[in-house]
N, C-alpha and C positions, 0 to 999 in steps of 0.2 A: 504494500500500500504506500509506504513512504517513497519508495523508488518511483512509483507512478506520480506521486505528488511532486517530487523533485524534478522529474522529467517535464511535467506540465509547467512548473515554475520556470524552468529553463526556457521553454518556448514562450511563455508569457513575458519574461524579461526581454527576450529578443524582440518580440513584437513591440513592447513599450519603447525600447531604445530606437526603433525605426518608425514610431508613430502609427503603428498598425493596430487594428482591433485585436482583442484577445483571441486566442486560438479557437475558443468555443463560441465565438460570435460570428455573424455573417462577415465575410472578408471583403476587402476593398482597400481604398487608399487610406481610410481612417483620417488621422490628423497629420499624416506624413508630409503633406505639402503646406500645412498651416504654419505661418510665421508666428512666433511667440508661444508655440506649444510647449508643454512641460518636457524637460529633458532630464536625464539622469543626474546631471549636475545641479538641478534645481531641488532635488530631494535631499534635504539636509538631516532629517530625523533618522537616527540610526536604526530604529525599529522599522520604520517605513522602508528604508533601504534594504533591510533583510527580507521584508515581506514582498518586495518587488524583485528579489533575486539579484540585487545590485551589489550586495556585500555578503560575505559568507555568514552562515548561521554560527552562533556561538554556543559554547557550553558554559554552564555555571558550576560553581563549587558543589552544587547539589545534584548535578547530573550523574546518573548511575552509569556503570560501564556499558550497559545496553544502549542507553541514550547517547553516550559518547560515540559509540559505533555507528548509530543511525545518523548523527550529525556529521560525522566524517564521511559517510557514504553519500549523504545528500550534498555536501560541499563538493565532493568529487564529481558528482553528476552536474552540479552547477558550474563547474570549471574552476573551483578555488582549491 
C-alpha cells in the first residue's frame, strides 16, 4: 500500500512541478502555461513540501524500525 502511495506521490509531484492536473484528474494543459502559477519554490512550509513530494519524508525519534523502513522505501521511490 505504501509503495503505491509513494508511486502516486511521485507522479503527483511531477505533475505539480510542470503545472499539470493531478494524475487522477482529466488531463490537459492545466496551469502549465499560466504566468504566476504556484511553483515548487513558492512552497515554503516544510510539511506542505513533504506532502507534495518536494522534500523527503522524515522520521522522528518515535519512529519504530518498521516505520523507518517504510520511510526509507518511500524516499527511495520519490528519488531522495
